[in-house]
N, C-alpha and C positions, 0 to 999 in steps of 0.2 A: 359342553354346557356353558352358557354365557354367564359372566360374572355380574353381580348386581352393581348398579350405578354407584352405590356407596363405596364398594371396594375399588372401583376404577378411580374415583375421586381421591381416595386415600393414597394411591400410588403417585399422583401428580403433585401432592403437597410438599412444598419445600419449607424448611424452617425459616421463620422470619428473623431478621437481624435488625436491631435498632440502628438509627442513623449514626449514633456515636460509635457503636461497635463496627459498623461498616467503614467509617472514616479511619478508625484505628487499624483495621485490616488493610485498607488501601495504603496507609503510611508504612506498615510493615512490609508489604510487597514492594513498594517504591524504594525502600532502603535496600532491598536485595538486588536491585538493578545495577548493572555496571554502566555508569554514564560515561560517554566519551569526553575526552579532554577538549579544551578549546582548540588545540593544535590539530587533533584528529578531525574535529568538525570542520575546521577551515580547510584542511587537506582534502577531505571528502567533497566539500562544496566546490573546490577548485577543479577536482577531477570530474565531477558531474558537469560543470560548465564547459570544460574542454571536450568532453564526450558529446555534449549538445552541439557545440560548434562543428566538430568533425562530422556528426550526423547531418547537420544542416548543409554542409558543403557537399557531402556525398549525395544527398537527395536532390540538391540543386543541380549537380552534374548529371545525375540520372535523368531528371526531368528535362534538362536541356537537350540531352541526347535523344530522348523520345520525341521531344517537340521538333527537333531537326529532322528526325526520320519521318514523322507524320507530315511535316511541311514538304519534304521532298516527294512523298507519295502523292500528296494533293496537287502539287504544281506540275507533276510530270504526266 
């Protein structure tokens, strides 16, 4: 048996929160976060930069090898 539309709407209703209460909740949740130190952030950024450079070199070499192979197939 199908439920009435009134009952379906009642299931989807979430309690409303005022803007002030919402901001207080956001501040509470933000205080629970463990924020990285400046040293951790710097170290992580340097590691990401190094990995980007390594990836760049790897893909350049792979692309060069494929280009050389295709060039040798076309010219022969």
